[in-house]
N, C-alpha and C positions, 0 to 999 in steps of 0.2 A: 663763163667758166662753169663747168658742171661739178656737181657734188659727187665725188667718187669716194667710196669707202675703201680704205686700205684693209685687205684681208691678209692676216698673218697666220702662218701655220702654227699649230700648237706644238711647242717644243717637246713636251712630254710624249706626244704621239710619235714624233720623229725618232726619239731615243728608243722607244719600244720597237719600232719598225726596224731600226738598224741592228738592234740586238737580235731580233728574230732572223733577219737576213744573215747575220754573222753565224748564228747557230746552224742555219741551213747549209751554209757554205763550208762549215767545218767538216773534215772527213769523219765518216762513221768509224768507230772502233770495230775491229774484227770481232766476229761472234766468239763467245767464250768457249763454245763447244762446236766442233766441226763435224762430229759424228764419224770421223775417220776410223776411230777405234771400233765403234759398233760395226761399221761396214766390213772391216778386216776380220773381226771375230765371226760375223755371220757367214762370210765367204768361206772361211776355213772350216766352220762347223758343218756347212751344207755339203762340202766336198769330203769331209772327214780326213782332212789333210794331216799326215803325220807331222807333228811339231816337236821341237826341242825347246824346253823351258829352262833357262839358266837362272838359278836362284842367286840371291845376294851372297851366299856362302860358296859360290862357284859350282854347286852341285847341278848336274844336268839331268833333267827328267824327260823321257820320251813318251809320246802318246798323242792323242787327238783331243781337241776341245769339244766337250759335250754341251756345256752351257757356260754362261758368264753372267755376272751382274756388276754392279758398281765397284764392289770391293774384292771379288774373288772369281776364279775360274775353276771348272771341274775338268780334270784331265783324266781321260780313260786310257788305260794301258793294257797291252797284250800280256805282259809279264808283271805280276805284282798287282796290288790293289789300286783301284781308282782313287784319285786324290782331289781334295778340295784345297786349292792353293790361294792364299791371300795375295792380292796384287802387290801389296807393299813389300812382299818377299821376293818378287820377280825382278831380276836385273834386266833381262830382255828375253825375247822368244823369237824363233825363226822356223822356217820350214825345214824339216829333216832332209829334204832333197838338196838343199843348199849345202848341208854338211857333207853329203855324199859327193857333190861336185867338187868341193874344196879338197877332200881326201884324194879324189881321183887326180886332180891337178898336181897335188904334192907327189903322188906316186909316179906321175908322168914326168916330173922334173920341171914343171911349168911354173914354179914358184916365182921366178924372175919375170918382171914385165917385159913384153916384147920390145926390142930395140927399134927405134924409128930410124929410117934411113932410106 
């Protein structure tokens, strides 16, 4: 009979390996910032797209975005002074072109969705 030495794995190492493999298998959380806002602003700034900015008090401002930063945008206007608008005062903003399309649909009587059939 030969003398065999029993080799046992170190349980501490096995636990560490399983914790590492579990962490690797866990889904990565999505990035906190997608840069979508930056992309949108840069695109509208480059084209000097006429925009409508709706404030939290329902006031509508028309103009184009000259620049933006983390907390504000600068809105240039044809009529009236240029404005520095703090982002926390903005409810939403959209292209002025969309407003014209909406008004045109209303005047054409196309408010109702088309019937399927």
